[in-house]
Jmol script that loads the backbone (N, CA, C; Angstrom):
load data "model"
ATOM      1  N   MET A   1     148.537 106.323  66.699  1.00  0.00           N
ATOM      2  CA  MET A   1     147.223 106.402  66.532  1.00  0.00           C
ATOM      3  C   MET A   1     146.934 107.756  66.857  1.00  0.00           C
ATOM      4  N   ASN A   2     146.204 108.678  65.794  1.00  0.00           N
ATOM      5  CA  ASN A   2     145.818 109.893  66.138  1.00  0.00           C
ATOM      6  C   ASN A   2     144.441 110.108  66.641  1.00  0.00           C
ATOM      7  N   HIS A   3     143.898 111.174  66.986  1.00  0.00           N
ATOM      8  CA  HIS A   3     142.553 111.440  67.641  1.00  0.00           C
ATOM      9  C   HIS A   3     141.383 110.851  66.714  1.00  0.00           C
ATOM     10  N   ALA A   4     141.565 111.052  65.280  1.00  0.00           N
ATOM     11  CA  ALA A   4     140.475 110.521  64.708  1.00  0.00           C
ATOM     12  C   ALA A   4     140.418 108.987  64.558  1.00  0.00           C
ATOM     13  N   ASP A   5     141.702 108.232  64.434  1.00  0.00           N
ATOM     14  CA  ASP A   5     141.649 106.832  64.465  1.00  0.00           C
ATOM     15  C   ASP A   5     141.165 106.339  66.003  1.00  0.00           C
ATOM     16  N   MET A   6     141.314 107.099  66.950  1.00  0.00           N
ATOM     17  CA  MET A   6     140.791 106.603  68.389  1.00  0.00           C
ATOM     18  C   MET A   6     139.387 106.447  68.520  1.00  0.00           C
ATOM     19  N   ILE A   7     138.761 107.759  67.951  1.00  0.00           N
ATOM     20  CA  ILE A   7     137.311 107.950  67.759  1.00  0.00           C
ATOM     21  C   ILE A   7     136.702 106.663  67.040  1.00  0.00           C
ATOM     22  N   ALA A   8     137.276 106.615  65.778  1.00  0.00           N
ATOM     23  CA  ALA A   8     136.848 105.504  64.752  1.00  0.00           C
ATOM     24  C   ALA A   8     136.913 103.927  65.710  1.00  0.00           C
ATOM     25  N   LYS A   9     137.936 103.803  66.269  1.00  0.00           N
ATOM     26  CA  LYS A   9     137.961 102.616  67.154  1.00  0.00           C
ATOM     27  C   LYS A   9     137.235 102.474  68.181  1.00  0.00           C
ATOM     28  N   VAL A  10     136.963 103.436  69.062  1.00  0.00           N
ATOM     29  CA  VAL A  10     135.876 103.281  70.043  1.00  0.00           C
ATOM     30  C   VAL A  10     134.679 103.052  69.588  1.00  0.00           C
ATOM     31  N   SER A  11     134.049 103.847  68.465  1.00  0.00           N
ATOM     32  CA  SER A  11     132.804 103.925  68.037  1.00  0.00           C
ATOM     33  C   SER A  11     132.479 102.374  67.404  1.00  0.00           C
ATOM     34  N   GLU A  12     133.463 101.654  66.781  1.00  0.00           N
ATOM     35  CA  GLU A  12     133.532 100.608  66.084  1.00  0.00           C
ATOM     36  C   GLU A  12     133.220  99.604  67.484  1.00  0.00           C
ATOM     37  N   LYS A  13     134.191  99.642  68.297  1.00  0.00           N
ATOM     38  CA  LYS A  13     134.113  98.567  69.400  1.00  0.00           C
ATOM     39  C   LYS A  13     132.839  98.602  70.307  1.00  0.00           C
ATOM     40  N   SER A  14     132.456  99.892  70.414  1.00  0.00           N
ATOM     41  CA  SER A  14     131.348 100.179  71.348  1.00  0.00           C
ATOM     42  C   SER A  14     130.033 100.081  70.821  1.00  0.00           C
ATOM     43  N   GLY A  15     129.953 100.322  69.547  1.00  0.00           N
ATOM     44  CA  GLY A  15     128.497 100.446  68.727  1.00  0.00           C
ATOM     45  C   GLY A  15     128.073 101.786  69.136  1.00  0.00           C
ATOM     46  N   VAL A  16     128.531 102.917  69.486  1.00  0.00           N
ATOM     47  CA  VAL A  16     128.082 104.070  69.625  1.00  0.00           C
ATOM     48  C   VAL A  16     128.656 105.149  68.518  1.00  0.00           C
ATOM     49  N   ASN A  17     127.705 105.973  68.318  1.00  0.00           N
ATOM     50  CA  ASN A  17     128.319 106.734  67.099  1.00  0.00           C
ATOM     51  C   ASN A  17     129.464 107.576  67.272  1.00  0.00           C
ATOM     52  N   SER A  18     129.999 108.000  66.006  1.00  0.00           N
ATOM     53  CA  SER A  18     131.443 108.720  66.424  1.00  0.00           C
ATOM     54  C   SER A  18     131.244 110.271  67.191  1.00  0.00           C
ATOM     55  N   ALA A  19     130.227 111.088  66.808  1.00  0.00           N
ATOM     56  CA  ALA A  19     129.915 112.025  67.297  1.00  0.00           C
ATOM     57  C   ALA A  19     129.976 112.072  69.044  1.00  0.00           C
ATOM     58  N   ASP A  20     129.034 110.841  69.513  1.00  0.00           N
ATOM     59  CA  ASP A  20     129.011 110.607  70.839  1.00  0.00           C
ATOM     60  C   ASP A  20     130.167 110.225  71.372  1.00  0.00           C
ATOM     61  N   CYS A  21     131.088 109.581  70.714  1.00  0.00           N
ATOM     62  CA  CYS A  21     132.425 109.045  71.403  1.00  0.00           C
ATOM     63  C   CYS A  21     133.602 110.180  71.113  1.00  0.00           C
ATOM     64  N   GLN A  22     133.528 111.041  70.200  1.00  0.00           N
ATOM     65  CA  GLN A  22     134.107 112.202  70.025  1.00  0.00           C
ATOM     66  C   GLN A  22     133.755 113.079  71.573  1.00  0.00           C
ATOM     67  N   LYS A  23     132.700 113.199  72.041  1.00  0.00           N
ATOM     68  CA  LYS A  23     132.470 113.922  72.921  1.00  0.00           C
ATOM     69  C   LYS A  23     132.851 113.226  74.389  1.00  0.00           C
ATOM     70  N   VAL A  24     132.662 112.161  74.379  1.00  0.00           N
ATOM     71  CA  VAL A  24     133.002 111.501  75.538  1.00  0.00           C
ATOM     72  C   VAL A  24     134.610 111.349  75.823  1.00  0.00           C
ATOM     73  N   LEU A  25     135.449 111.239  74.568  1.00  0.00           N
ATOM     74  CA  LEU A  25     136.958 110.905  74.682  1.00  0.00           C
ATOM     75  C   LEU A  25     137.459 112.748  74.878  1.00  0.00           C
ATOM     76  N   LYS A  26     136.837 113.579  74.479  1.00  0.00           N
ATOM     77  CA  LYS A  26     137.045 114.964  75.004  1.00  0.00           C
ATOM     78  C   LYS A  26     137.013 115.163  76.214  1.00  0.00           C
ATOM     79  N   SER A  27     135.647 114.794  76.918  1.00  0.00           N
ATOM     80  CA  SER A  27     135.534 115.061  78.372  1.00  0.00           C
ATOM     81  C   SER A  27     136.416 114.239  79.166  1.00  0.00           C
ATOM     82  N   PHE A  28     136.787 113.236  78.706  1.00  0.00           N
ATOM     83  CA  PHE A  28     137.874 112.380  79.703  1.00  0.00           C
ATOM     84  C   PHE A  28     139.185 113.096  79.470  1.00  0.00           C
ATOM     85  N   GLU A  29     139.510 113.680  78.383  1.00  0.00           N
ATOM     86  CA  GLU A  29     140.824 114.336  78.172  1.00  0.00           C
ATOM     87  C   GLU A  29     140.733 115.529  79.087  1.00  0.00           C
ATOM     88  N   ASP A  30     139.954 116.420  79.023  1.00  0.00           N
ATOM     89  CA  ASP A  30     139.355 117.566  79.816  1.00  0.00           C
ATOM     90  C   ASP A  30     139.812 116.941  81.491  1.00  0.00           C
ATOM     91  N   VAL A  31     139.291 115.949  81.941  1.00  0.00           N
ATOM     92  CA  VAL A  31     138.999 115.567  83.375  1.00  0.00           C
ATOM     93  C   VAL A  31     140.603 115.193  83.577  1.00  0.00           C
ATOM     94  N   LEU A  32     141.109 114.662  82.692  1.00  0.00           N
ATOM     95  CA  LEU A  32     142.451 114.133  82.928  1.00  0.00           C
ATOM     96  C   LEU A  32     143.252 115.148  82.961  1.00  0.00           C
ATOM     97  N   SER A  33     143.290 116.251  82.132  1.00  0.00           N
ATOM     98  CA  SER A  33     144.166 117.433  82.203  1.00  0.00           C
ATOM     99  C   SER A  33     143.936 118.277  83.342  1.00  0.00           C
ATOM    100  N   ASP A  34     142.689 118.297  83.884  1.00  0.00           N
ATOM    101  CA  ASP A  34     142.492 119.096  85.069  1.00  0.00           C
ATOM    102  C   ASP A  34     143.222 118.534  86.330  1.00  0.00           C
ATOM    103  N   GLU A  35     142.826 117.085  86.343  1.00  0.00           N
ATOM    104  CA  GLU A  35     143.607 116.379  87.392  1.00  0.00           C
ATOM    105  C   GLU A  35     145.003 116.625  87.490  1.00  0.00           C
ATOM    106  N   ILE A  36     145.612 116.427  86.180  1.00  0.00           N
ATOM    107  CA  ILE A  36     147.099 116.795  86.330  1.00  0.00           C
ATOM    108  C   ILE A  36     147.476 118.062  86.604  1.00  0.00           C
ATOM    109  N   SER A  37     147.080 119.162  85.803  1.00  0.00           N
ATOM    110  CA  SER A  37     147.016 120.542  86.153  1.00  0.00           C
ATOM    111  C   SER A  37     147.136 120.684  87.466  1.00  0.00           C
ATOM    112  N   ASN A  38     146.148 120.053  88.625  1.00  0.00           N
ATOM    113  CA  ASN A  38     145.944 120.447  89.717  1.00  0.00           C
ATOM    114  C   ASN A  38     147.029 119.805  90.641  1.00  0.00           C
ATOM    115  N   SER A  39     147.969 119.156  90.074  1.00  0.00           N
ATOM    116  CA  SER A  39     148.782 118.264  90.992  1.00  0.00           C
ATOM    117  C   SER A  39     149.835 119.346  91.427  1.00  0.00           C
ATOM    118  N   LYS A  40     150.321 119.030  92.705  1.00  0.00           N
ATOM    119  CA  LYS A  40     151.454 119.916  93.383  1.00  0.00           C
ATOM    120  C   LYS A  40     152.638 120.125  92.511  1.00  0.00           C
ATOM    121  N   ASP A  41     152.991 118.989  92.261  1.00  0.00           N
ATOM    122  CA  ASP A  41     154.285 118.982  91.490  1.00  0.00           C
ATOM    123  C   ASP A  41     154.301 117.883  90.459  1.00  0.00           C
ATOM    124  N   ILE A  42     155.556 117.884  89.656  1.00  0.00           N
ATOM    125  CA  ILE A  42     155.534 116.784  88.636  1.00  0.00           C
ATOM    126  C   ILE A  42     155.472 115.434  88.873  1.00  0.00           C
ATOM    127  N   SER A  43     155.822 115.131  90.222  1.00  0.00           N
ATOM    128  CA  SER A  43     155.799 113.858  90.690  1.00  0.00           C
ATOM    129  C   SER A  43     154.251 113.211  90.848  1.00  0.00           C
ATOM    130  N   GLY A  44     153.688 114.210  91.422  1.00  0.00           N
ATOM    131  CA  GLY A  44     152.045 114.030  91.629  1.00  0.00           C
ATOM    132  C   GLY A  44     151.404 113.889  90.397  1.00  0.00           C
ATOM    133  N   ALA A  45     151.819 114.616  89.426  1.00  0.00           N
ATOM    134  CA  ALA A  45     150.949 114.564  87.892  1.00  0.00           C
ATOM    135  C   ALA A  45     151.424 113.486  87.419  1.00  0.00           C
ATOM    136  N   LEU A  46     152.951 112.858  87.554  1.00  0.00           N
ATOM    137  CA  LEU A  46     153.127 111.648  86.909  1.00  0.00           C
ATOM    138  C   LEU A  46     152.491 110.546  87.421  1.00  0.00           C
ATOM    139  N   ASP A  47     152.348 110.399  88.921  1.00  0.00           N
ATOM    140  CA  ASP A  47     151.793 109.590  89.693  1.00  0.00           C
ATOM    141  C   ASP A  47     150.063 109.296  89.392  1.00  0.00           C
ATOM    142  N   LYS A  48     149.692 110.382  89.015  1.00  0.00           N
ATOM    143  CA  LYS A  48     148.028 110.418  88.641  1.00  0.00           C
ATOM    144  C   LYS A  48     148.054 109.897  87.017  1.00  0.00           C
ATOM    145  N   ALA A  49     148.936 110.031  86.228  1.00  0.00           N
ATOM    146  CA  ALA A  49     148.885 109.523  85.048  1.00  0.00           C
ATOM    147  C   ALA A  49     149.041 108.004  84.889  1.00  0.00           C
ATOM    148  N   TYR A  50     150.140 107.511  85.806  1.00  0.00           N
ATOM    149  CA  TYR A  50     150.327 106.062  85.908  1.00  0.00           C
ATOM    150  C   TYR A  50     149.144 105.650  86.598  1.00  0.00           C
ATOM    151  N   LYS A  51     148.778 105.958  87.484  1.00  0.00           N
ATOM    152  CA  LYS A  51     147.094 105.400  88.028  1.00  0.00           C
ATOM    153  C   LYS A  51     146.365 105.113  86.879  1.00  0.00           C
ATOM    154  N   VAL A  52     146.046 105.997  86.203  1.00  0.00           N
ATOM    155  CA  VAL A  52     145.172 106.134  85.043  1.00  0.00           C
ATOM    156  C   VAL A  52     145.694 105.005  84.112  1.00  0.00           C
ATOM    157  N   LEU A  53     146.779 104.973  83.564  1.00  0.00           N
ATOM    158  CA  LEU A  53     147.276 104.061  82.656  1.00  0.00           C
ATOM    159  C   LEU A  53     147.112 102.766  83.004  1.00  0.00           C
ATOM    160  N   SER A  54     147.569 102.552  84.550  1.00  0.00           N
ATOM    161  CA  SER A  54     147.475 101.193  85.033  1.00  0.00           C
ATOM    162  C   SER A  54     145.875 100.931  85.213  1.00  0.00           C
ATOM    163  N   PHE A  55     145.365 101.406  85.463  1.00  0.00           N
ATOM    164  CA  PHE A  55     143.774 101.284  85.415  1.00  0.00           C
ATOM    165  C   PHE A  55     143.166 100.812  84.168  1.00  0.00           C
ATOM    166  N   LEU A  56     143.671 101.530  82.997  1.00  0.00           N
ATOM    167  CA  LEU A  56     143.214 101.173  81.882  1.00  0.00           C
ATOM    168  C   LEU A  56     143.916  99.495  81.193  1.00  0.00           C
ATOM    169  N   LYS A  57     145.220  99.675  81.558  1.00  0.00           N
ATOM    170  CA  LYS A  57     145.907  98.201  81.255  1.00  0.00           C
ATOM    171  C   LYS A  57     145.077  97.156  82.111  1.00  0.00           C
ATOM    172  N   ASN A  58     144.853  97.139  83.337  1.00  0.00           N
ATOM    173  CA  ASN A  58     144.203  96.281  83.931  1.00  0.00           C
ATOM    174  C   ASN A  58     142.731  95.914  83.471  1.00  0.00           C
ATOM    175  N   LYS A  59     142.121  96.981  83.121  1.00  0.00           N
ATOM    176  CA  LYS A  59     140.500  96.637  82.616  1.00  0.00           C
ATOM    177  C   LYS A  59     140.720  95.624  81.497  1.00  0.00           C
ATOM    178  N   LYS A  60     141.838  95.933  80.368  1.00  0.00           N
ATOM    179  CA  LYS A  60     142.050  95.040  79.297  1.00  0.00           C
ATOM    180  C   LYS A  60     141.956  93.711  79.608  1.00  0.00           C
ATOM    181  N   ARG A  61     142.703  93.090  80.752  1.00  0.00           N
ATOM    182  CA  ARG A  61     142.754  91.810  80.915  1.00  0.00           C
ATOM    183  C   ARG A  61     141.498  91.171  81.478  1.00  0.00           C
TER     184      ARG A  61
END
end "model"
wireframe off; spacefill off
backbone 0.3
color backbone group
């Protein structure tokens, strides 16, 4: 799934227009990137990424 596909899918599921979805997803990517970049080592960065992915997986249930 590419970026455009992701925006289209989120827009469809949420009922929010594509432009707003694009802004939110870009902001989410920026925040996640900043958090990972501010990790002291690769282990900390991977731990943060794992926690986000686990959170998203559990939200789906």
